[in-house]
N, C-alpha and C positions, 0 to 999 in steps of 0.2 A: 515190726510194733504196732499191735492190735487196731492204736486209733488209727494209722494207714492203711489199714482194709479198706478197698472201693468195698461197698455195698450199692444195691441198688435201691430206690429212691422210687413207691408205688404206689398209687390212686386206689380209695377203695372198695375199689375192684379186679384187685389184685392185678393192674398192670402197670407197662416200667414203665416209668415217664422220666429216669433221667435217672448217675450217681452222684452218689456222693462218697466222701471218705468218713468211718467210720464216727470218729473226734467231731465233723459237722452234724453226721444224723443226731448224735446224740444232744451235740450242743442248741441247737433248733428243731430237738424231738420232731424228725423226719420221719414220715410211714417209709419203713422198709419189713423187709420176713425174715422169721424166725424159726427155726426146729425146735418144736421140743419135746422131750423123750423124756415116757416113761418108762423107768427099767424095776423091773420086779424080779426077785424069787422064785424058789423052786417054790415056798412055801405062799405065797400070795403077798409078804410085802416088798416096800415100796423102800428104795433106797434116797433120803433124802440128807441134803444134806447142806452147810454151811459156807454163802460167800464170803472169800477174801475183802480183806477194805478198802483194795488195788481194784478196785472190780469200777467202770464208768458209770455203770447204775445199779440201784442197791449196792450196795456193797455192806456187809455185816450178815445180811440176808440169808434168812434160812430159802432153801428152793426144794420143790419136787419134781423137779423135771433137771438131766442133761443138756446142755445145749444153745441154740445162741445166732448170731444173726447168720445168714444165709448171702453168702458176698456175690460181687456183680455176677451175671452171666452163670449162677452153680444153682443148682435146683435144690428141691427140699430135702430130697433123697438123701443126697451128696452131702450138702449139710448137715443132718440131720446123722450120717455115720460119721464123717469128718470130724463129726465137737462131741461124739459118740467115744472113739478111740482118745480126742483129745484128752479129753475131761478125765474120764475115767481108764482109759487103756484098753477099751470094747472094742475090739474088729469085730469079733465071728459069730455075734448075737444077730439073726434073721429080726430086721424092725418093721412093726404094721402102723403104715398110718393108718389111725384112727375118723381123721380132723379135720375143717382146716377153723378157724376162725379168728376174730378182729378184739384187740384189744388197743384200747387210750388210755391214757391218767395223765401227768403236770411233767415225766420223767421219761414217756414211752409211748410211741404210736406203733403199733407193729399188728402186720397180718402175719396169719402163726397156722402152721402144719403140727399137729400133734399126733407122734409118734409112740407104742410101747412096745417091749423087749422082754422076751424071763432071760434072765441070764444069773448062772451059779457060780463062775469060776472067781478066780482073785480081779479084785482093783487095781487099780493105778490110777492114784488123785493129783490129778496138777497144781502142782504147791501154787503155782502164780493163781489162783483161780479156785478151788476150792480148800477149808483153812480145816475140814474133818466130817465123815459122814456115817452115819450108818441105816440099815433095814432095818424097819420100823414098819409096824397091823395101821391096813389102814385107818380104824376106829385114834388107834393114837396120833395116824398122820392128825388126821380132822380137831382133835382136841389141842397138839401143839397149835394149830394154825391160827387158832381161836384165841390162844395168849400170847404166841410171839411174832415178831416180826418174816416175814415168806414173804415170797414172792411174787406181786400183785398177777403176774400173767400170767405165775407158772401156779399158782391157786388158778385160777380163771381155766386154764387148761386139763388141771385135776376134776373140779369141777362137772366141768362138759364131757368126760372122758367117760368117769359115773354116773353121771346123765345120758350118756349113748348107753353104756352096758345096762340102766336098770329099763331104759324102752328095749332095751334087746328081751330083756327075760320077761319083760311081761307081753310083748310081741309070741315069744315063745313057750308061755303059758297058757294062748287059749287055744 
């Protein structure tokens, strides 16, 4: 059961300082690790989905990333691959780790690793986590973020990803 999963508790420098069951991490809002995967198709559209009401944080919200908590002793890379397979049924897309960031609000304190991948095959949505999803152009995603409830940590991951892309474009244009 998801609430029984054990995750590493980390400090602000991402050093492990203990472990706790997922349910306790959520109840006490303990800082933990998470993997965030931005899934694009060959047209540059981002996969956006709606979370089920059973999710332990941000139930019913829309999300721009697949992903989830890094289990105790698990690497970010392994968690990203596991979560992508569990949530979307994607097992063969190469993942690129793009950046790391920290996020905190009243419901969630996380040190996150952001990945991106391009995928063109069929998706198999995990019914207990995802209501539905669709491929959207980035301008549509940004418009929807302004008017709907989106997971704030996923939005932060996307914003930092887009900022990183813009910095690279500016560097390359010099």
